[in-house]
OpenMM code with the backbone's topology and positions (N, CA, C; nanometers):
from openmm import Vec3, app, unit

residues = "MET LYS SER SER TYR SER SER ASN GLU GLY GLY GLU CYS MET GLU VAL ALA ALA ALA ALA ASP PRO VAL LEU VAL ARG ASP SER LYS ASP LEU GLY ARG THR ALA PHE ALA VAL ARG SER LEU SER TRP SER ARG PHE LEU GLY PHE VAL ALA GLN PRO".split()
positions = [
    Vec3(-10.7215, -7.6057, 11.3002),
    Vec3(-10.6121, -7.5532, 11.2244),
    Vec3(-10.4962, -7.5335, 11.3209),
    Vec3(-10.3773, -7.5771, 11.2834),
    Vec3(-10.2601, -7.5618, 11.3673),
    Vec3(-10.1619, -7.4687, 11.2979),
    Vec3(-10.0897, -7.3911, 11.3756),
    Vec3(-9.9918, -7.2984, 11.3210),
    Vec3(-9.8936, -7.3691, 11.2285),
    Vec3(-9.8571, -7.3046, 11.1180),
    Vec3(-9.7598, -7.3628, 11.0247),
    Vec3(-9.6213, -7.3701, 11.0866),
    Vec3(-9.5993, -7.2990, 11.1958),
    Vec3(-9.4715, -7.3028, 11.2655),
    Vec3(-9.4668, -7.4141, 11.3698),
    Vec3(-9.5744, -7.4864, 11.3829),
    Vec3(-9.5842, -7.5919, 11.4829),
    Vec3(-9.4986, -7.7114, 11.4430),
    Vec3(-9.4314, -7.7685, 11.5396),
    Vec3(-9.3515, -7.8887, 11.5155),
    Vec3(-9.3548, -7.9752, 11.6399),
    Vec3(-9.2926, -8.0896, 11.6328),
    Vec3(-9.2864, -8.1800, 11.7476),
    Vec3(-9.1677, -8.1498, 11.8377),
    Vec3(-9.0957, -8.0417, 11.8106),
    Vec3(-8.9739, -8.0097, 11.8839),
    Vec3(-8.9950, -7.9049, 11.9919),
    Vec3(-9.1181, -7.8745, 12.0248),
    Vec3(-9.1454, -7.7749, 12.1273),
    Vec3(-9.1710, -7.6393, 12.0668),
    Vec3(-9.1637, -7.5370, 12.1475),
    Vec3(-9.1902, -7.4026, 12.0985),
    Vec3(-9.3309, -7.3593, 12.1328),
    Vec3(-9.3689, -7.2449, 12.0832),
    Vec3(-9.4998, -7.1891, 12.1137),
    Vec3(-9.5912, -7.2022, 11.9936),
    Vec3(-9.7079, -7.2577, 12.0149),
    Vec3(-9.8037, -7.2790, 11.9066),
    Vec3(-9.9448, -7.2529, 11.9564),
    Vec3(-10.0321, -7.2299, 11.8617),
    Vec3(-10.1725, -7.2167, 11.8949),
    Vec3(-10.2545, -7.2940, 11.7936),
    Vec3(-10.3695, -7.3391, 11.8383),
    Vec3(-10.4637, -7.4086, 11.7518),
    Vec3(-10.5941, -7.3317, 11.7513),
    Vec3(-10.6588, -7.3315, 11.6363),
    Vec3(-10.7848, -7.2594, 11.6204),
    Vec3(-10.8890, -7.3541, 11.5644),
    Vec3(-11.0023, -7.3627, 11.6305),
    Vec3(-11.1159, -7.4391, 11.5805),
    Vec3(-11.2160, -7.3372, 11.5276),
    Vec3(-11.2099, -7.3137, 11.3986),
    Vec3(-11.2937, -7.2105, 11.3376),
    Vec3(-11.4287, -7.2686, 11.3014),
    Vec3(-11.5184, -7.2630, 11.3947),
    Vec3(-11.6566, -7.3048, 11.3710),
    Vec3(-11.7365, -7.1799, 11.3339),
    Vec3(-11.8638, -7.1933, 11.3186),
    Vec3(-11.9470, -7.0784, 11.2835),
    Vec3(-11.9350, -6.9692, 11.3906),
    Vec3(-11.9645, -7.0020, 11.5118),
    Vec3(-11.9532, -6.9066, 11.6217),
    Vec3(-11.9673, -6.9835, 11.7511),
    Vec3(-11.8798, -6.9782, 11.8425),
    Vec3(-11.7591, -6.8979, 11.8446),
    Vec3(-11.6400, -6.9710, 11.7829),
    Vec3(-11.5308, -6.8970, 11.7662),
    Vec3(-11.4025, -6.9539, 11.7259),
    Vec3(-11.3302, -6.9910, 11.8550),
    Vec3(-11.2756, -7.1115, 11.8618),
    Vec3(-11.2056, -7.1572, 11.9824),
    Vec3(-11.0555, -7.1533, 11.9589),
    Vec3(-10.9820, -7.0972, 12.0552),
    Vec3(-10.8374, -7.0807, 12.0439),
    Vec3(-10.7736, -7.1396, 12.1685),
    Vec3(-10.6622, -7.2133, 12.1478),
    Vec3(-10.5914, -7.2675, 12.2648),
    Vec3(-10.4427, -7.2782, 12.2362),
    Vec3(-10.3667, -7.2863, 12.3428),
    Vec3(-10.2225, -7.3087, 12.3362),
    Vec3(-10.2018, -7.4589, 12.3230),
    Vec3(-10.1479, -7.5036, 12.2108),
    Vec3(-10.1336, -7.6472, 12.1875),
    Vec3(-10.0275, -7.7120, 12.2749),
    Vec3(-9.9449, -7.6329, 12.3395),
    Vec3(-9.8412, -7.6879, 12.4273),
    Vec3(-9.8871, -7.6967, 12.5726),
    Vec3(-10.0019, -7.6381, 12.6036),
    Vec3(-10.0552, -7.6389, 12.7397),
    Vec3(-10.1923, -7.7047, 12.7371),
    Vec3(-10.1929, -7.8367, 12.7273),
    Vec3(-10.3173, -7.9108, 12.7123),
    Vec3(-10.4054, -7.9084, 12.8370),
    Vec3(-10.3503, -7.8685, 12.9495),
    Vec3(-10.4281, -7.8601, 13.0718),
    Vec3(-10.5167, -7.7370, 13.0776),
    Vec3(-10.4883, -7.6407, 12.9946),
    Vec3(-10.5667, -7.5167, 12.9919),
    Vec3(-10.6753, -7.5293, 12.8859),
    Vec3(-10.7939, -7.4819, 12.9180),
    Vec3(-10.9034, -7.4915, 12.8222),
    Vec3(-10.8912, -7.3821, 12.7159),
    Vec3(-10.9566, -7.4057, 12.6042),
    Vec3(-10.9593, -7.3073, 12.4960),
    Vec3(-11.0445, -7.1883, 12.5380),
    Vec3(-11.0193, -7.0745, 12.4749),
    Vec3(-11.1075, -6.9613, 12.4985),
    Vec3(-11.1863, -6.9319, 12.3719),
    Vec3(-11.3057, -6.8789, 12.3898),
    Vec3(-11.3974, -6.8547, 12.2798),
    Vec3(-11.3926, -6.7084, 12.2385),
    Vec3(-11.3928, -6.6870, 12.1066),
    Vec3(-11.3927, -6.5531, 12.0498),
    Vec3(-11.5051, -6.5478, 11.9466),
    Vec3(-11.5831, -6.4430, 11.9467),
    Vec3(-11.6873, -6.4295, 11.8448),
    Vec3(-11.6229, -6.4229, 11.7072),
    Vec3(-11.6871, -6.4833, 11.6092),
    Vec3(-11.6292, -6.4923, 11.4754),
    Vec3(-11.6024, -6.3546, 11.4146),
    Vec3(-11.6866, -6.2571, 11.4400),
    Vec3(-11.6628, -6.1224, 11.3882),
    Vec3(-11.5358, -6.0630, 11.4493),
    Vec3(-11.5174, -6.0813, 11.5783),
    Vec3(-11.3966, -6.0311, 11.6451),
    Vec3(-11.2728, -6.1015, 11.5918),
    Vec3(-11.2825, -6.2319, 11.5684),
    Vec3(-11.1697, -6.3085, 11.5147),
    Vec3(-11.1341, -6.2580, 11.3751),
    Vec3(-11.2342, -6.2323, 11.2922),
    Vec3(-11.2104, -6.1804, 11.1574),
    Vec3(-11.1414, -6.0449, 11.1618),
    Vec3(-11.1860, -5.9589, 11.2515),
    Vec3(-11.1218, -5.8279, 11.2665),
    Vec3(-10.9774, -5.8418, 11.3124),
    Vec3(-10.9531, -5.9321, 11.4066),
    Vec3(-10.8165, -5.9564, 11.4540),
    Vec3(-10.7277, -6.0033, 11.3400),
    Vec3(-10.7750, -6.0994, 11.2617),
    Vec3(-10.6960, -6.1493, 11.1484),
    Vec3(-10.6679, -6.0390, 11.0469),
    Vec3(-10.7658, -5.9544, 11.0210),
    Vec3(-10.7462, -5.8427, 10.9303),
    Vec3(-10.6406, -5.7458, 10.9822),
    Vec3(-10.6395, -5.7251, 11.1134),
    Vec3(-10.5407, -5.6349, 11.1743),
    Vec3(-10.3994, -5.6913, 11.1637),
    Vec3(-10.3809, -5.8184, 11.1972),
    Vec3(-10.2453, -5.8751, 11.1959),
    Vec3(-10.1942, -5.9018, 11.0543),
    Vec3(-10.2836, -5.9084, 10.9567),
    Vec3(-10.2415, -5.9325, 10.8186),
    Vec3(-10.1984, -5.8055, 10.7465),
    Vec3(-10.2224, -5.6887, 10.8072),
    Vec3(-10.1842, -5.5640, 10.7419),
    Vec3(-10.0326, -5.5510, 10.7377),
    Vec3(-9.9809, -5.4940, 10.6273),
    Vec3(-9.8338, -5.4756, 10.6173),
    Vec3(-9.7797, -5.3744, 10.7144),
] * unit.nanometer
topology = app.Topology()
chain = topology.addChain("A")
for resn in residues:
    res = topology.addResidue(resn, chain)
    for name in ("N", "CA", "C"):
        topology.addAtom(name, app.Element.getBySymbol(name[0]), res)
């Protein structure tokens, strides 16, 4: 999944590979850096936190 703000014009973006466990997250503009792994429960909690009004 790629950020909806992602474009070919540069900027900051992230990609998420939401598998069962773990969820992999990486900076799509820095291909030399490896993705980091987050447990799916932690990722769900993070999404719930950032989605709050």
